[in-house]
C-alpha positions as CSV (number, residue, x, y, z in Angstrom):
1,M,-0.7,7.4,-34.7
2,Q,2.1,7.3,-37.3
3,F,0.9,4.6,-39.6
4,D,3.2,5.5,-42.5
5,R,6.4,5.4,-40.5
6,V,8.4,2.2,-40.8
7,L,9.7,1.0,-37.4
8,T,13.3,0.4,-36.8
9,E,14.5,-3.1,-35.8
10,A,15.2,-1.7,-32.3
11,E,11.7,-0.4,-32.0
12,L,10.2,-3.6,-33.3
13,A,12.3,-5.6,-30.8
14,R,11.1,-3.4,-27.9
15,Y,7.5,-3.7,-29.0
16,R,7.6,-7.5,-29.5
17,D,9.1,-7.8,-25.9
18,L,6.2,-5.8,-24.5
19,V,3.6,-7.9,-26.4
20,A,5.3,-11.1,-25.2
21,R,5.3,-9.9,-21.5
22,R,1.7,-8.9,-21.7
23,A,0.8,-12.2,-23.3
24,R,2.2,-13.8,-20.1
25,R,-0.3,-11.5,-18.2
26,E,2.3,-9.2,-16.7
27,P,0.5,-6.1,-15.4
28,V,0.4,-3.2,-17.8
29,A,1.7,-0.9,-15.1
30,Y,5.0,-2.9,-15.1
31,L,5.2,-2.5,-18.9
32,V,4.7,1.2,-19.0
33,G,6.4,1.9,-15.7
34,H,3.7,3.9,-13.9
35,K,0.2,3.8,-12.5
36,E,-2.4,6.3,-11.4
37,F,-3.6,6.2,-7.8
38,M,-5.7,8.8,-6.0
39,A,-5.4,11.0,-9.1
40,L,-1.6,11.0,-8.7
41,D,0.9,9.3,-11.0
42,F,3.3,6.8,-9.4
43,E,6.4,5.0,-10.7
44,V,6.2,1.3,-10.4
45,S,8.5,-1.6,-11.1
46,R,8.4,-5.4,-10.6
47,D,9.9,-4.7,-7.1
48,V,6.5,-3.3,-5.8
49,L,2.8,-4.0,-5.9
50,V,0.8,-2.2,-8.5
51,P,-1.3,0.4,-6.7
52,N,-4.8,-0.9,-6.6
53,P,-8.1,1.1,-6.6
54,D,-9.3,-0.9,-3.7
55,T,-6.6,0.7,-1.5
56,E,-8.1,4.1,-2.2
57,V,-10.8,3.2,0.3
58,L,-8.1,3.1,3.0
59,V,-6.4,6.3,1.9
60,Q,-9.7,8.2,1.7
61,R,-10.5,7.3,5.2
62,A,-7.0,8.2,6.4
63,V,-7.3,11.6,4.7
64,A,-10.7,12.2,6.4
65,I,-9.2,11.3,9.8
66,A,-6.2,13.5,9.3
67,R,-8.3,16.5,8.2
68,E,-10.6,16.1,11.1
69,A,-7.7,16.4,13.5
70,G,-6.9,19.9,12.2
71,T,-3.6,19.9,14.0
72,P,-0.2,18.4,12.9
73,I,-0.2,14.6,13.2
74,R,2.2,11.8,12.8
75,A,1.2,8.9,10.5
76,A,2.9,5.6,9.8
77,D,2.6,3.7,6.5
78,V,3.6,0.1,7.2
79,G,4.7,-1.9,4.1
80,T,4.9,1.2,1.9
81,G,5.9,-0.5,-1.3
82,S,5.7,2.1,-4.1
83,G,4.9,4.7,-1.4
84,C,1.5,5.4,-2.8
85,I,-0.3,5.5,0.5
86,A,2.2,7.8,2.2
87,V,2.5,10.1,-0.8
88,A,-1.2,10.4,-1.3
89,L,-1.9,11.1,2.4
90,A,0.9,13.7,2.6
91,H,-0.2,15.3,-0.7
92,Y,-3.8,15.7,0.3
93,V,-3.3,16.7,4.0
94,P,-0.6,19.3,4.6
95,N,-0.7,18.8,8.4
96,V,0.5,15.2,8.2
97,E,4.1,14.0,8.6
98,V,4.5,10.3,7.5
99,W,7.0,7.6,8.3
100,A,6.9,5.0,5.6
101,G,8.6,1.6,6.1
102,D,9.3,-1.5,4.2
103,V,11.5,-4.6,4.6
104,S,12.6,-4.3,0.9
105,E,15.3,-1.9,0.0
106,K,14.3,-2.3,-3.7
107,A,10.8,-1.2,-2.9
108,L,12.1,1.7,-0.9
109,A,14.1,2.9,-3.9
110,V,10.8,3.1,-5.9
111,A,9.1,4.9,-3.0
112,R,12.0,7.3,-2.7
113,S,11.6,8.2,-6.4
114,N,7.8,8.8,-5.9
115,V,8.3,10.9,-2.8
116,A,10.8,13.1,-4.7
117,K,8.5,13.2,-7.8
118,H,5.7,14.8,-5.7
119,G,8.0,17.1,-3.8
120,L,7.3,15.6,-0.3
121,E,10.8,14.8,1.0
122,A,10.3,17.1,3.9
123,R,7.2,15.3,5.2
124,V,7.6,11.7,4.1
125,H,10.4,9.8,5.8
126,L,11.5,6.4,4.4
127,V,12.8,3.7,6.8
128,C,13.8,0.0,6.3
129,G,12.7,-2.7,8.7
130,D,10.0,-5.0,10.0
131,L,6.6,-3.5,10.6
132,M,6.9,-0.4,12.9
133,E,10.3,-1.4,14.4
134,P,12.3,1.3,12.5
135,M,9.8,4.1,13.0
136,P,10.5,6.5,15.9
137,G,7.9,7.6,18.5
138,D,4.1,7.2,18.6
139,F,1.5,8.0,16.0
140,E,-2.1,9.3,15.7
141,L,-2.6,7.3,12.5
142,V,-1.3,3.9,11.3
143,C,-2.0,2.7,7.8
144,A,-1.0,-0.6,6.2
145,N,-1.5,-2.6,3.0
146,L,0.4,-5.7,3.9
147,P,0.4,-9.2,2.4
148,Y,-3.0,-10.8,3.1
149,L,-3.6,-13.7,0.7
150,R,-2.9,-17.3,1.5
151,E,-0.3,-19.2,-0.4
152,G,-1.8,-21.5,-3.0
153,A,-4.9,-19.4,-3.5
154,E,-6.4,-19.3,-7.0
155,L,-5.5,-15.9,-8.3
156,P,-5.4,-14.0,-11.6
157,Q,-2.0,-14.1,-13.3
158,E,-1.6,-10.3,-13.0
159,V,-1.6,-10.8,-9.2
160,V,0.7,-13.7,-9.2
161,A,3.2,-11.7,-11.3
162,Q,3.6,-9.2,-8.4
163,P,6.2,-9.7,-5.6
164,A,5.2,-12.8,-3.6
165,S,6.5,-11.3,-0.4
166,A,4.0,-8.4,-0.8
167,V,1.1,-10.7,-1.7
168,F,1.2,-13.8,0.4
169,A,1.2,-14.4,4.2
170,A,1.4,-17.5,6.3
171,G,-1.6,-19.6,7.3
172,D,-4.8,-18.3,6.0
173,G,-3.1,-15.1,4.9
174,S,-3.8,-13.2,8.1
175,A,-0.4,-13.6,9.8
176,V,1.2,-10.2,9.0
177,V,-2.0,-8.2,9.4
178,T,-2.8,-9.6,12.8
179,R,0.8,-9.2,13.9
180,L,0.7,-5.5,13.0
181,L,-2.6,-5.0,14.8
182,G,-0.9,-6.2,17.9
183,V,2.2,-4.1,17.4
184,A,0.4,-0.9,16.5
185,A,-1.6,-1.0,19.7
186,S,1.5,0.0,21.7
187,R,2.5,2.8,19.3
188,L,-0.9,4.5,19.0
189,R,-1.5,7.9,20.7
190,P,-4.8,8.5,22.6
191,G,-7.6,9.0,20.0
192,G,-5.5,7.5,17.3
193,R,-6.6,5.1,14.6
194,V,-5.3,2.0,12.8
195,L,-6.3,1.2,9.2
196,V,-5.4,-2.1,7.7
197,E,-6.4,-3.4,4.2
198,I,-7.6,-7.0,4.2
199,D,-9.1,-9.7,1.9
200,P,-12.6,-10.7,3.0
201,A,-11.3,-14.2,3.7
202,I,-9.3,-12.9,6.7
203,L,-12.0,-10.6,8.1
204,A,-12.7,-12.9,11.0
205,A,-9.0,-13.1,12.0
206,A,-8.6,-9.3,11.6
207,V,-11.7,-8.6,13.7
208,A,-10.5,-11.0,16.4
209,A,-7.1,-9.3,16.6
210,S,-8.8,-5.9,16.8
211,E,-11.1,-7.0,19.6
212,K,-8.1,-8.4,21.5
213,S,-6.0,-5.2,21.3
214,Y,-8.5,-2.3,20.9
215,S,-11.8,-1.0,22.4
216,G,-13.5,-0.5,19.1
217,H,-13.4,-1.3,15.4
218,K,-15.4,-1.1,12.2
219,V,-15.1,-2.4,8.7
220,H,-15.2,-0.4,5.5
221,R,-16.2,-1.9,2.1
222,D,-14.7,-1.2,-1.2
223,L,-16.6,0.0,-4.3
224,G,-17.3,-3.7,-5.1
225,G,-19.0,-4.1,-1.8
226,H,-16.3,-6.3,-0.3
227,E,-15.0,-6.0,3.2
228,R,-11.7,-4.2,2.5
229,V,-10.4,-2.1,5.5
230,V,-10.5,-2.7,9.2
231,E,-10.3,0.4,11.3
232,A,-9.5,0.0,15.0
233,W,-9.1,2.4,18.0
234,F,-8.9,2.7,21.8
């Protein structure tokens, strides 16, 4: 927008670095440091997944469940990463208190910044640990976008550039998701719901885990028509 202005050497160096990183297919969100999700702006870094529009299907369903409750509820966001699920849920539903956990302290630092940015420190609590282990008590709602792709899968470079521990899971990619479905069953209050994001390739494994631990389940599709979220309940 300032075509007549001569760039300084420092500005040129910075710009060349950004171009080189993008040429290696690094996600644009990492280059600019933020990403929109659920009409909210989130800080991101290479320590967290880039918030994905597909995950909005999960959050929209979580918001609907929480609003239907009408009373204060406790929600868990397992594998919170940037905190986008926890923050969006708390932002759109004032009666929700969220415990958001991750095994990565670096990811939690990003989440902490996003919680503060949206003024939700009183209702979003960040904890470090495996799955639901560090979260106190039981919950009416459990949400999770955990690693669900198998190692060695053919993927776009923009996906591979994101933290491997947040992208890939053992076996066919279902190991962490199915483990959470088992764990969450003992932490869910009567009438509660579990929502887990999946890749269609692990649908059968996620459904089998749901049938083993819950009395009912259904699958929600994303805007592209792919099976994206499994919802389970007693």
